[in-house]
N, CA, C, O and the ligand as a Tripos MOL2 file, in Angstrom:
@<TRIPOS>MOLECULE
protein
  301   299    76     0     0
PROTEIN
NO_CHARGES

@<TRIPOS>ATOM
      1 N         107.2070  100.5150  115.4110 N.3       1 MET1
      2 CA        107.5280  100.1780  114.0690 C.3       1 MET1
      3 C         107.9600   98.6820  113.7770 C.2       1 MET1
      4 O         108.9300   98.3410  114.4530 O.2       1 MET1
      5 N         107.4910   97.7700  112.9760 N.am      2 LYS2
      6 CA        107.8890   96.5540  112.8480 C.3       2 LYS2
      7 C         109.1750   96.4590  112.1620 C.2       2 LYS2
      8 O         109.4950   97.3820  111.4130 O.2       2 LYS2
      9 N         110.0460   95.3380  112.3420 N.am      3 PRO3
     10 CA        111.3010   95.1090  111.7110 C.3       3 PRO3
     11 C         111.0620   95.1380  110.2640 C.2       3 PRO3
     12 O         109.9650   94.8760  109.7710 O.2       3 PRO3
     13 N         112.2110   95.4940  109.5230 N.am      4 PRO4
     14 CA        112.0810   95.4980  108.0670 C.3       4 PRO4
     15 C         111.9570   94.1460  107.4490 C.2       4 PRO4
     16 O         112.9230   93.7180  106.8170 O.2       4 PRO4
     17 N         110.8640   93.4190  107.5610 N.am      5 VAL5
     18 CA        110.6240   92.0770  106.7690 C.3       5 VAL5
     19 C         109.3780   92.0350  105.9690 C.2       5 VAL5
     20 O         108.2530   92.1910  106.4430 O.2       5 VAL5
     21 N         109.6470   91.8210  104.7550 N.am      6 CYS6
     22 CA        108.5660   91.7210  103.6390 C.3       6 CYS6
     23 C         107.3510   91.0150  104.0510 C.2       6 CYS6
     24 O         107.4030   89.9130  104.5980 O.2       6 CYS6
     25 N         106.1630   91.6850  103.7770 N.am      7 GLU7
     26 CA        104.8180   91.2450  104.3210 C.3       7 GLU7
     27 C         104.6180   89.9920  103.4570 C.2       7 GLU7
     28 O         103.8230   89.1510  103.8790 O.2       7 GLU7
     29 N         105.2000   89.7910  102.3860 N.am      8 ILE8
     30 CA        104.7040   88.7900  101.3110 C.3       8 ILE8
     31 C         105.5760   87.5590  101.5440 C.2       8 ILE8
     32 O         105.0770   86.4520  101.7450 O.2       8 ILE8
     33 N         106.8660   87.7740  101.5130 N.am      9 CYS9
     34 CA        107.8810   86.5210  101.5680 C.3       9 CYS9
     35 C         108.6280   86.4860  102.7060 C.2       9 CYS9
     36 O         109.4410   85.5680  102.8080 O.2       9 CYS9
     37 N         108.5140   87.4380  103.7530 N.am     10 GLN10
     38 CA        109.0840   87.2430  104.9660 C.3      10 GLN10
     39 C         110.6680   87.4510  104.8870 C.2      10 GLN10
     40 O         111.4350   87.1770  105.8110 O.2      10 GLN10
     41 N         111.0580   87.9950  103.6040 N.am     11 LYS11
     42 CA        112.5120   88.1130  103.5390 C.3      11 LYS11
     43 C         112.8390   89.4700  104.3260 C.2      11 LYS11
     44 O         112.0760   90.4350  104.3440 O.2      11 LYS11
     45 N         114.0560   89.4120  104.9610 N.am     12 ARG12
     46 CA        114.4020   90.7160  105.6760 C.3      12 ARG12
     47 C         115.0410   91.6370  104.8070 C.2      12 ARG12
     48 O         115.8780   91.2100  104.0120 O.2      12 ARG12
     49 N         114.7320   92.9490  104.8570 N.am     13 LEU13
     50 CA        115.1750   93.9960  103.9900 C.3      13 LEU13
     51 C         116.4730   94.4890  104.3540 C.2      13 LEU13
     52 O         116.7280   94.7690  105.5250 O.2      13 LEU13
     53 N         117.3140   94.6150  103.4250 N.am     14 THR14
     54 CA        118.6500   95.2130  103.6640 C.3      14 THR14
     55 C         118.6540   96.5110  103.5340 C.2      14 THR14
     56 O         118.9360   96.9090  102.4040 O.2      14 THR14
     57 N         118.3960   97.4280  104.4560 N.am     15 LEU15
     58 CA        118.2680   98.8430  104.4480 C.3      15 LEU15
     59 C         119.4450   99.7050  104.1460 C.2      15 LEU15
     60 O         119.3770  100.8670  103.7450 O.2      15 LEU15
     61 N         120.6370   98.9580  104.4000 N.am     16 ASP16
     62 CA        122.0130   99.7010  104.4040 C.3      16 ASP16
     63 C         122.3720   99.8040  102.9260 C.2      16 ASP16
     64 O         123.4420  100.3430  102.6460 O.2      16 ASP16
     65 N         121.5680   99.3300  101.9260 N.am     17 SER17
     66 CA        122.1530   99.3100  100.7800 C.3      17 SER17
     67 C         121.3560  100.4920   99.8940 C.2      17 SER17
     68 O         120.1840  100.7700  100.1510 O.2      17 SER17
     69 N         122.0680  101.1240   98.8830 N.am     18 ASP18
     70 CA        121.1460  102.1070   98.1010 C.3      18 ASP18
     71 C         120.6170  101.3540   96.8350 C.2      18 ASP18
     72 O         120.1430  102.0280   95.9210 O.2      18 ASP18
     73 N         120.6670  100.1440   96.7460 N.am     19 SER19
     74 CA        120.4380   99.6470   95.4360 C.3      19 SER19
     75 C         118.7920   99.7430   95.2040 C.2      19 SER19
     76 O         118.0520   99.6820   96.1850 O.2      19 SER19
     77 N         118.3690   99.8630   94.1480 N.am     20 GLU20
     78 CA        116.8700  100.0900   93.8790 C.3      20 GLU20
     79 C         116.0610   98.6860   94.1740 C.2      20 GLU20
     80 O         114.8330   98.7180   94.2470 O.2      20 GLU20
     81 N         116.7600   97.4960   94.3370 N.am     21 SER21
     82 CA        116.1870   96.4110   94.6680 C.3      21 SER21
     83 C         115.9740   96.0880   96.2050 C.2      21 SER21
     84 O         115.7700   94.9630   96.6630 O.2      21 SER21
     85 N         116.0630   97.3560   96.9720 N.am     22 THR22
     86 CA        115.9320   97.1050   98.4530 C.3      22 THR22
     87 C         114.4280   97.0190   98.9580 C.2      22 THR22
     88 O         114.1330   96.3710   99.9620 O.2      22 THR22
     89 N         113.6970   97.5640   98.3630 N.am     23 GLY23
     90 CA        112.1430   97.7370   98.6920 C.3      23 GLY23
     91 C         112.1110   98.8760   99.7970 C.2      23 GLY23
     92 O         113.0410   99.6590   99.9910 O.2      23 GLY23
     93 N         111.0900   98.8630  100.3900 N.am     24 GLY24
     94 CA        110.7490   99.7910  101.4780 C.3      24 GLY24
     95 C         109.2210   99.7540  101.8990 C.2      24 GLY24
     96 O         108.4510   98.8210  101.6730 O.2      24 GLY24
     97 N         108.9110  100.9840  102.5770 N.am     25 LEU25
     98 CA        107.6470  100.9490  103.1500 C.3      25 LEU25
     99 C         106.5520  101.2970  102.1090 C.2      25 LEU25
    100 O         106.8160  102.0440  101.1670 O.2      25 LEU25
    101 N         105.4000  100.7900  102.2690 N.am     26 VAL26
    102 CA        104.1390  101.2750  101.3840 C.3      26 VAL26
    103 C         103.0520  101.5540  102.2700 C.2      26 VAL26
    104 O         102.7920  100.7560  103.1700 O.2      26 VAL26
    105 N         102.3300  102.6990  102.0960 N.am     27 TRP27
    106 CA        101.2560  103.0400  102.7760 C.3      27 TRP27
    107 C          99.9770  102.7220  102.1040 C.2      27 TRP27
    108 O          99.8090  103.0530  100.9310 O.2      27 TRP27
    109 N          99.1930  102.1860  102.6840 N.am     28 PHE28
    110 CA         97.8090  101.7180  102.1520 C.3      28 PHE28
    111 C          96.6200  102.5750  102.3020 C.2      28 PHE28
    112 O          96.8110  103.6340  102.9010 O.2      28 PHE28
    113 N          95.4770  102.3370  101.8940 N.am     29 LYS29
    114 CA         94.2300  103.0020  102.0340 C.3      29 LYS29
    115 C          93.9030  103.0450  103.5760 C.2      29 LYS29
    116 O          93.4900  104.0600  104.1380 O.2      29 LYS29
    117 N          94.1030  101.9800  104.1280 N.am     30 ASN30
    118 CA         93.5860  101.7980  105.6290 C.3      30 ASN30
    119 C          94.6830  102.4840  106.5500 C.2      30 ASN30
    120 O          94.5900  102.3040  107.7640 O.2      30 ASN30
    121 N          95.7010  103.2480  106.0510 N.am     31 TYR31
    122 CA         96.7160  103.7500  106.9220 C.3      31 TYR31
    123 C          96.0560  104.6710  108.0370 C.2      31 TYR31
    124 O          95.2390  105.5590  107.7940 O.2      31 TYR31
    125 N          96.5260  104.3320  109.2790 N.am     32 GLN32
    126 CA         96.1990  105.0850  110.3390 C.3      32 GLN32
    127 C          97.2020  105.3650  111.3490 C.2      32 GLN32
    128 O          97.5210  104.5090  112.1740 O.2      32 GLN32
    129 N          97.8220  106.7680  111.3170 N.am     33 PRO33
    130 CA         98.7610  106.8890  112.2390 C.3      33 PRO33
    131 C          98.6880  106.6770  113.6360 C.2      33 PRO33
    132 O          97.5830  106.9130  114.1230 O.2      33 PRO33
    133 N          99.7240  106.2300  114.5380 N.am     34 LEU34
    134 CA         99.4240  105.9280  115.6340 C.3      34 LEU34
    135 C          99.2700  107.1980  116.4750 C.2      34 LEU34
    136 O          99.7730  108.2510  116.0800 O.2      34 LEU34
    137 N          98.5730  107.1250  117.6510 N.am     35 PRO35
    138 CA         98.4210  108.2810  118.2720 C.3      35 PRO35
    139 C          99.6160  108.8720  118.9680 C.2      35 PRO35
    140 O         100.4440  108.0160  119.2800 O.2      35 PRO35
    141 N          99.9370  110.1490  119.3060 N.am     36 PRO36
    142 CA        101.0440  110.5400  119.7120 C.3      36 PRO36
    143 C         101.5150  109.6750  121.0890 C.2      36 PRO36
    144 O         100.6950  109.2570  121.9060 O.2      36 PRO36
    145 N         102.7540  109.5070  121.1860 N.am     37 ARG37
    146 CA        103.5600  108.7330  122.2140 C.3      37 ARG37
    147 C         103.1020  107.2820  122.3130 C.2      37 ARG37
    148 O         103.4880  106.6370  123.2880 O.2      37 ARG37
    149 N         102.2590  106.6590  121.3360 N.am     38 MET38
    150 CA        101.9960  105.2670  121.2250 C.3      38 MET38
    151 C         103.0960  104.5150  120.6420 C.2      38 MET38
    152 O         103.4080  104.8330  119.4940 O.2      38 MET38
    153 N         103.6360  103.7370  121.1140 N.am     39 VAL39
    154 CA        104.5530  102.6970  120.3450 C.3      39 VAL39
    155 C         104.0190  101.5470  119.8820 C.2      39 VAL39
    156 O         103.2100  100.8570  120.5010 O.2      39 VAL39
    157 N         104.5400  101.2810  118.5910 N.am     40 GLY40
    158 CA        103.8500  100.2430  117.8510 C.3      40 GLY40
    159 C         103.9870  100.1790  116.4480 C.2      40 GLY40
    160 O         104.9560  100.7660  115.9650 O.2      40 GLY40
    161 N         103.1990   99.5760  115.6870 N.am     41 HIS41
    162 CA        103.4420   99.4980  114.2140 C.3      41 HIS41
    163 C         101.9060  100.1140  113.6740 C.2      41 HIS41
    164 O         100.8690   99.5450  114.0120 O.2      41 HIS41
    165 N         101.8990  101.2310  112.8780 N.am     42 PRO42
    166 CA        100.6810  101.8400  112.6460 C.3      42 PRO42
    167 C          99.8980  100.8730  111.5920 C.2      42 PRO42
    168 O         100.5300  100.1330  110.8370 O.2      42 PRO42
    169 N          98.6150  100.9280  111.5950 N.am     43 LYS43
    170 CA         97.8480  100.0770  110.6780 C.3      43 LYS43
    171 C          98.0000  100.5280  109.2940 C.2      43 LYS43
    172 O          98.0970  101.7150  108.9810 O.2      43 LYS43
    173 N          98.0190   99.4770  108.4160 N.am     44 GLY44
    174 CA         98.0580   99.9660  107.0660 C.3      44 GLY44
    175 C          99.3030  100.4140  106.3120 C.2      44 GLY44
    176 O          99.2710  101.0760  105.2750 O.2      44 GLY44
    177 N         100.4090   99.9890  106.9330 N.am     45 ILE45
    178 CA        101.7750  100.3790  106.3460 C.3      45 ILE45
    179 C         102.5370   99.2010  106.6190 C.2      45 ILE45
    180 O         102.5180   98.5880  107.6860 O.2      45 ILE45
    181 N         103.3110   98.8680  105.4540 N.am     46 GLY46
    182 CA        103.9890   97.4590  105.5340 C.3      46 GLY46
    183 C         105.3530   97.5900  104.7860 C.2      46 GLY46
    184 O         105.5680   98.4770  103.9600 O.2      46 GLY46
    185 N         106.2240   96.6650  105.1310 N.am     47 TRP47
    186 CA        107.5620   96.5600  104.4840 C.3      47 TRP47
    187 C         107.3840   95.6650  103.2930 C.2      47 TRP47
    188 O         106.5730   94.7410  103.3560 O.2      47 TRP47
    189 N         108.1500   95.9010  102.1260 N.am     48 PHE48
    190 CA        108.1530   95.0230  101.0290 C.3      48 PHE48
    191 C         109.5070   94.9920  100.4540 C.2      48 PHE48
    192 O         110.1490   96.0300  100.2950 O.2      48 PHE48
    193 N         109.9340   93.8900  100.1550 N.am     49 CYS49
    194 CA        111.1200   93.6350   99.6440 C.3      49 CYS49
    195 C         111.3340   94.0440   98.1740 C.2      49 CYS49
    196 O         110.2890   94.2140   97.5460 O.2      49 CYS49
    197 N         112.5230   94.2400   97.4850 N.am     50 GLY50
    198 CA        112.6310   94.6790   96.1370 C.3      50 GLY50
    199 C         111.7930   93.9610   95.2390 C.2      50 GLY50
    200 O         111.4080   94.5550   94.2320 O.2      50 GLY50
    201 N         111.4310   92.7290   95.4420 N.am     51 VAL51
    202 CA        110.7520   91.7900   94.3830 C.3      51 VAL51
    203 C         109.1810   92.2890   94.5490 C.2      51 VAL51
    204 O         108.3950   92.2110   93.6050 O.2      51 VAL51
    205 N         108.8310   92.7730   95.7550 N.am     52 HIS52
    206 CA        107.2130   93.0070   96.0940 C.3      52 HIS52
    207 C         107.0120   94.3690   95.9940 C.2      52 HIS52
    208 O         105.8800   94.7040   95.6460 O.2      52 HIS52
    209 N         107.8830   95.3090   96.2260 N.am     53 TYR53
    210 CA        107.5840   96.5300   96.4180 C.3      53 TYR53
    211 C         106.8290   97.3280   95.4120 C.2      53 TYR53
    212 O         105.9530   98.1380   95.7170 O.2      53 TYR53
    213 N         107.2410   97.0380   94.1050 N.am     54 LYS54
    214 CA        106.5530   97.9120   92.9980 C.3      54 LYS54
    215 C         105.1240   97.3980   93.0050 C.2      54 LYS54
    216 O         104.1780   98.1850   92.9550 O.2      54 LYS54
    217 N         104.9540   96.0250   93.0700 N.am     55 GLN55
    218 CA        103.4810   95.4880   93.1010 C.3      55 GLN55
    219 C         102.7250   96.0740   94.0130 C.2      55 GLN55
    220 O         101.6160   96.5300   93.7370 O.2      55 GLN55
    221 N         103.3430   96.1280   95.4000 N.am     56 ALA56
    222 CA        102.5570   96.4780   96.4500 C.3      56 ALA56
    223 C         102.1550   98.2020   96.3140 C.2      56 ALA56
    224 O         101.1780   98.7270   96.8470 O.2      56 ALA56
    225 N         103.0010   98.7750   95.6100 N.am     57 GLN57
    226 CA        102.7530  100.3490   95.3840 C.3      57 GLN57
    227 C         101.7490  100.5810   94.5800 C.2      57 GLN57
    228 O         101.0690  101.5880   94.7710 O.2      57 GLN57
    229 N         101.4430   99.6660   93.4790 N.am     58 THR58
    230 CA        100.3690   99.6680   92.5840 C.3      58 THR58
    231 C          98.9890   99.3540   93.2050 C.2      58 THR58
    232 O          97.9520   99.7370   92.6630 O.2      58 THR58
    233 N          99.0010   98.7270   94.2270 N.am     59 LEU59
    234 CA         97.8540   98.2570   95.0900 C.3      59 LEU59
    235 C          97.5930   99.0910   96.2570 C.2      59 LEU59
    236 O          96.7670   98.6700   97.0660 O.2      59 LEU59
    237 N          98.1950  100.2610   96.4820 N.am     60 ASN60
    238 CA         98.0210  101.0050   97.6120 C.3      60 ASN60
    239 C          96.8760  101.7820   97.8230 C.2      60 ASN60
    240 O          96.7140  102.5080   98.8030 O.2      60 ASN60
    241 N          95.9000  101.5970   96.6950 N.am     61 ASN61
    242 CA         94.6000  102.1130   96.8460 C.3      61 ASN61
    243 C          93.7360  101.0870   97.4740 C.2      61 ASN61
    244 O          92.5390  101.3610   97.5480 O.2      61 ASN61
    245 N          94.1350   99.9780   97.9290 N.am     62 LEU62
    246 CA         93.3580   98.9450   98.6760 C.3      62 LEU62
    247 C          93.7100   98.8970  100.0620 C.2      62 LEU62
    248 O          94.7720   99.4440  100.3600 O.2      62 LEU62
    249 N          93.0340   98.3510  100.9850 N.am     63 ASP63
    250 CA         93.3650   98.0520  102.2610 C.3      63 ASP63
    251 C          94.5810   97.0500  102.3120 C.2      63 ASP63
    252 O          94.7360   96.2230  101.4130 O.2      63 ASP63
    253 N          95.4150   97.1420  103.3530 N.am     64 MET64
    254 CA         96.7540   96.4170  103.1900 C.3      64 MET64
    255 C          96.5550   94.9120  103.1230 C.2      64 MET64
    256 O          97.2220   94.2450  102.3320 O.2      64 MET64
    257 N          95.5980   94.3200  103.9860 N.am     65 THR65
    258 CA         95.2230   92.9560  103.8820 C.3      65 THR65
    259 C          94.8950   92.5640  102.4310 C.2      65 THR65
    260 O          95.5000   91.6410  101.8850 O.2      65 THR65
    261 N          93.9410   93.2640  101.8160 N.am     66 ASP66
    262 CA         93.4200   93.0880  100.5900 C.3      66 ASP66
    263 C          94.5190   92.9070   99.5460 C.2      66 ASP66
    264 O          94.5660   91.9660   98.7530 O.2      66 ASP66
    265 N          95.5700   94.1030   99.6450 N.am     67 ALA67
    266 CA         96.6200   94.0980   98.7030 C.3      67 ALA67
    267 C          97.4730   92.8960   98.9710 C.2      67 ALA67
    268 O          97.8100   92.2010   98.0130 O.2      67 ALA67
    269 N          97.8730   92.5720  100.2430 N.am     68 ILE68
    270 CA         98.6150   91.3820  100.4470 C.3      68 ILE68
    271 C          98.0180   90.0110   99.8630 C.2      68 ILE68
    272 O          98.7250   89.1280   99.3770 O.2      68 ILE68
    273 N          96.6820   89.9570   99.9710 N.am     69 GLN69
    274 CA         96.0920   88.9800   99.4620 C.3      69 GLN69
    275 C          96.1840   88.6900   97.9490 C.2      69 GLN69
    276 O          96.4770   87.6170   97.4220 O.2      69 GLN69
    277 N          95.9060   89.7400   97.4170 N.am     70 GLN70
    278 CA         96.1320   89.9690   95.8230 C.3      70 GLN70
    279 C          97.4820   89.6180   95.3900 C.2      70 GLN70
    280 O          97.5930   88.8790   94.4110 O.2      70 GLN70
    281 N          98.6140   90.0880   96.0420 N.am     71 ILE71
    282 CA         99.8550   89.6740   95.5350 C.3      71 ILE71
    283 C         100.2270   88.2110   95.6930 C.2      71 ILE71
    284 O         100.8260   87.5020   94.8840 O.2      71 ILE71
    285 N          99.7200   87.8730   96.9870 N.am     72 LYS72
    286 CA         99.9470   86.2390   97.1680 C.3      72 LYS72
    287 C          99.2610   85.3900   96.2190 C.2      72 LYS72
    288 O          99.7550   84.3290   95.8380 O.2      72 LYS72
    289 N          98.0450   85.8550   95.7910 N.am     73 SER73
    290 CA         97.2490   85.0120   94.8360 C.3      73 SER73
    291 C          97.7420   85.1560   93.5480 C.2      73 SER73
    292 O          97.3910   84.3560   92.6820 O.2      73 SER73
    293 N          98.6170   86.1950   93.2640 N.am     74 SER74
    294 CA         99.2910   86.5040   91.7950 C.3      74 SER74
    295 C         100.4680   85.5490   91.8090 C.2      74 SER74
    296 O         100.9120   85.2650   90.6960 O.2      74 SER74
    297 N         101.0630   84.9930   92.8740 N.am     75 LEU75
    298 CA        102.5060   84.3580   92.8430 C.3      75 LEU75
    299 C         102.3180   83.1180   92.2220 C.2      75 LEU75
    300 O         103.2750   82.3650   92.0450 O.2      75 LEU75
    301 ZN        109.0690   89.8460   99.5640 Zn       76 ZN76
@<TRIPOS>BOND
     1     1     2 1
     2     2     3 1
     3     3     4 2
     4     3     5 am
     5     5     6 1
     6     6     7 1
     7     7     8 2
     8     7     9 am
     9     9    10 1
    10    10    11 1
    11    11    12 2
    12    11    13 am
    13    13    14 1
    14    14    15 1
    15    15    16 2
    16    15    17 am
    17    17    18 1
    18    18    19 1
    19    19    20 2
    20    19    21 am
    21    21    22 1
    22    22    23 1
    23    23    24 2
    24    23    25 am
    25    25    26 1
    26    26    27 1
    27    27    28 2
    28    27    29 am
    29    29    30 1
    30    30    31 1
    31    31    32 2
    32    31    33 am
    33    33    34 1
    34    34    35 1
    35    35    36 2
    36    35    37 am
    37    37    38 1
    38    38    39 1
    39    39    40 2
    40    39    41 am
    41    41    42 1
    42    42    43 1
    43    43    44 2
    44    43    45 am
    45    45    46 1
    46    46    47 1
    47    47    48 2
    48    47    49 am
    49    49    50 1
    50    50    51 1
    51    51    52 2
    52    51    53 am
    53    53    54 1
    54    54    55 1
    55    55    56 2
    56    55    57 am
    57    57    58 1
    58    58    59 1
    59    59    60 2
    60    59    61 am
    61    61    62 1
    62    62    63 1
    63    63    64 2
    64    63    65 am
    65    65    66 1
    66    66    67 1
    67    67    68 2
    68    67    69 am
    69    69    70 1
    70    70    71 1
    71    71    72 2
    72    71    73 am
    73    73    74 1
    74    74    75 1
    75    75    76 2
    76    75    77 am
    77    77    78 1
    78    78    79 1
    79    79    80 2
    80    79    81 am
    81    81    82 1
    82    82    83 1
    83    83    84 2
    84    83    85 am
    85    85    86 1
    86    86    87 1
    87    87    88 2
    88    87    89 am
    89    89    90 1
    90    90    91 1
    91    91    92 2
    92    91    93 am
    93    93    94 1
    94    94    95 1
    95    95    96 2
    96    95    97 am
    97    97    98 1
    98    98    99 1
    99    99   100 2
   100    99   101 am
   101   101   102 1
   102   102   103 1
   103   103   104 2
   104   103   105 am
   105   105   106 1
   106   106   107 1
   107   107   108 2
   108   107   109 am
   109   109   110 1
   110   110   111 1
   111   111   112 2
   112   111   113 am
   113   113   114 1
   114   114   115 1
   115   115   116 2
   116   115   117 am
   117   117   118 1
   118   118   119 1
   119   119   120 2
   120   119   121 am
   121   121   122 1
   122   122   123 1
   123   123   124 2
   124   123   125 am
   125   125   126 1
   126   126   127 1
   127   127   128 2
   128   127   129 am
   129   129   130 1
   130   130   131 1
   131   131   132 2
   132   131   133 am
   133   133   134 1
   134   134   135 1
   135   135   136 2
   136   135   137 am
   137   137   138 1
   138   138   139 1
   139   139   140 2
   140   139   141 am
   141   141   142 1
   142   142   143 1
   143   143   144 2
   144   143   145 am
   145   145   146 1
   146   146   147 1
   147   147   148 2
   148   147   149 am
   149   149   150 1
   150   150   151 1
   151   151   152 2
   152   151   153 am
   153   153   154 1
   154   154   155 1
   155   155   156 2
   156   155   157 am
   157   157   158 1
   158   158   159 1
   159   159   160 2
   160   159   161 am
   161   161   162 1
   162   162   163 1
   163   163   164 2
   164   163   165 am
   165   165   166 1
   166   166   167 1
   167   167   168 2
   168   167   169 am
   169   169   170 1
   170   170   171 1
   171   171   172 2
   172   171   173 am
   173   173   174 1
   174   174   175 1
   175   175   176 2
   176   175   177 am
   177   177   178 1
   178   178   179 1
   179   179   180 2
   180   179   181 am
   181   181   182 1
   182   182   183 1
   183   183   184 2
   184   183   185 am
   185   185   186 1
   186   186   187 1
   187   187   188 2
   188   187   189 am
   189   189   190 1
   190   190   191 1
   191   191   192 2
   192   191   193 am
   193   193   194 1
   194   194   195 1
   195   195   196 2
   196   195   197 am
   197   197   198 1
   198   198   199 1
   199   199   200 2
   200   199   201 am
   201   201   202 1
   202   202   203 1
   203   203   204 2
   204   203   205 am
   205   205   206 1
   206   206   207 1
   207   207   208 2
   208   207   209 am
   209   209   210 1
   210   210   211 1
   211   211   212 2
   212   211   213 am
   213   213   214 1
   214   214   215 1
   215   215   216 2
   216   215   217 am
   217   217   218 1
   218   218   219 1
   219   219   220 2
   220   219   221 am
   221   221   222 1
   222   222   223 1
   223   223   224 2
   224   223   225 am
   225   225   226 1
   226   226   227 1
   227   227   228 2
   228   227   229 am
   229   229   230 1
   230   230   231 1
   231   231   232 2
   232   231   233 am
   233   233   234 1
   234   234   235 1
   235   235   236 2
   236   235   237 am
   237   237   238 1
   238   238   239 1
   239   239   240 2
   240   239   241 am
   241   241   242 1
   242   242   243 1
   243   243   244 2
   244   243   245 am
   245   245   246 1
   246   246   247 1
   247   247   248 2
   248   247   249 am
   249   249   250 1
   250   250   251 1
   251   251   252 2
   252   251   253 am
   253   253   254 1
   254   254   255 1
   255   255   256 2
   256   255   257 am
   257   257   258 1
   258   258   259 1
   259   259   260 2
   260   259   261 am
   261   261   262 1
   262   262   263 1
   263   263   264 2
   264   263   265 am
   265   265   266 1
   266   266   267 1
   267   267   268 2
   268   267   269 am
   269   269   270 1
   270   270   271 1
   271   271   272 2
   272   271   273 am
   273   273   274 1
   274   274   275 1
   275   275   276 2
   276   275   277 am
   277   277   278 1
   278   278   279 1
   279   279   280 2
   280   279   281 am
   281   281   282 1
   282   282   283 1
   283   283   284 2
   284   283   285 am
   285   285   286 1
   286   286   287 1
   287   287   288 2
   288   287   289 am
   289   289   290 1
   290   290   291 1
   291   291   292 2
   292   291   293 am
   293   293   294 1
   294   294   295 1
   295   295   296 2
   296   295   297 am
   297   297   298 1
   298   298   299 1
   299   299   300 2
@<TRIPOS>SUBSTRUCTURE
     1 MET1         2 RESIDUE 1 A MET
     2 LYS2         6 RESIDUE 1 A LYS
     3 PRO3        10 RESIDUE 1 A PRO
     4 PRO4        14 RESIDUE 1 A PRO
     5 VAL5        18 RESIDUE 1 A VAL
     6 CYS6        22 RESIDUE 1 A CYS
     7 GLU7        26 RESIDUE 1 A GLU
     8 ILE8        30 RESIDUE 1 A ILE
     9 CYS9        34 RESIDUE 1 A CYS
    10 GLN10       38 RESIDUE 1 A GLN
    11 LYS11       42 RESIDUE 1 A LYS
    12 ARG12       46 RESIDUE 1 A ARG
    13 LEU13       50 RESIDUE 1 A LEU
    14 THR14       54 RESIDUE 1 A THR
    15 LEU15       58 RESIDUE 1 A LEU
    16 ASP16       62 RESIDUE 1 A ASP
    17 SER17       66 RESIDUE 1 A SER
    18 ASP18       70 RESIDUE 1 A ASP
    19 SER19       74 RESIDUE 1 A SER
    20 GLU20       78 RESIDUE 1 A GLU
    21 SER21       82 RESIDUE 1 A SER
    22 THR22       86 RESIDUE 1 A THR
    23 GLY23       90 RESIDUE 1 A GLY
    24 GLY24       94 RESIDUE 1 A GLY
    25 LEU25       98 RESIDUE 1 A LEU
    26 VAL26      102 RESIDUE 1 A VAL
    27 TRP27      106 RESIDUE 1 A TRP
    28 PHE28      110 RESIDUE 1 A PHE
    29 LYS29      114 RESIDUE 1 A LYS
    30 ASN30      118 RESIDUE 1 A ASN
    31 TYR31      122 RESIDUE 1 A TYR
    32 GLN32      126 RESIDUE 1 A GLN
    33 PRO33      130 RESIDUE 1 A PRO
    34 LEU34      134 RESIDUE 1 A LEU
    35 PRO35      138 RESIDUE 1 A PRO
    36 PRO36      142 RESIDUE 1 A PRO
    37 ARG37      146 RESIDUE 1 A ARG
    38 MET38      150 RESIDUE 1 A MET
    39 VAL39      154 RESIDUE 1 A VAL
    40 GLY40      158 RESIDUE 1 A GLY
    41 HIS41      162 RESIDUE 1 A HIS
    42 PRO42      166 RESIDUE 1 A PRO
    43 LYS43      170 RESIDUE 1 A LYS
    44 GLY44      174 RESIDUE 1 A GLY
    45 ILE45      178 RESIDUE 1 A ILE
    46 GLY46      182 RESIDUE 1 A GLY
    47 TRP47      186 RESIDUE 1 A TRP
    48 PHE48      190 RESIDUE 1 A PHE
    49 CYS49      194 RESIDUE 1 A CYS
    50 GLY50      198 RESIDUE 1 A GLY
    51 VAL51      202 RESIDUE 1 A VAL
    52 HIS52      206 RESIDUE 1 A HIS
    53 TYR53      210 RESIDUE 1 A TYR
    54 LYS54      214 RESIDUE 1 A LYS
    55 GLN55      218 RESIDUE 1 A GLN
    56 ALA56      222 RESIDUE 1 A ALA
    57 GLN57      226 RESIDUE 1 A GLN
    58 THR58      230 RESIDUE 1 A THR
    59 LEU59      234 RESIDUE 1 A LEU
    60 ASN60      238 RESIDUE 1 A ASN
    61 ASN61      242 RESIDUE 1 A ASN
    62 LEU62      246 RESIDUE 1 A LEU
    63 ASP63      250 RESIDUE 1 A ASP
    64 MET64      254 RESIDUE 1 A MET
    65 THR65      258 RESIDUE 1 A THR
    66 ASP66      262 RESIDUE 1 A ASP
    67 ALA67      266 RESIDUE 1 A ALA
    68 ILE68      270 RESIDUE 1 A ILE
    69 GLN69      274 RESIDUE 1 A GLN
    70 GLN70      278 RESIDUE 1 A GLN
    71 ILE71      282 RESIDUE 1 A ILE
    72 LYS72      286 RESIDUE 1 A LYS
    73 SER73      290 RESIDUE 1 A SER
    74 SER74      294 RESIDUE 1 A SER
    75 LEU75      298 RESIDUE 1 A LEU
    76 ZN76       301 GROUP 0 **** ****
C-alpha cells in the first residue's frame, strides 16, 4: 500500500485525526485487488486529502487516471 499522500496535491494525509477533512481512500472502476501474498499498491485505488476526497468519490465510476485528470483539469 502506498503512503497516504493525496493523488492530486501530494499533501500527506493526517490519519490520526477524526476530523471530516482528513480524506481517505477511494476505489475506482479499474480497481484490481492484489493477488494473495503480493506486496504493493493495488491498481485503481488512491488516497485523497480532505480537499479532494469528495470530488474523487463522485468520479469513482471512472478509471483512476481519468478521474485524476478530471479533478486536475477542474482546478
Ligand atoms: Zn489533495
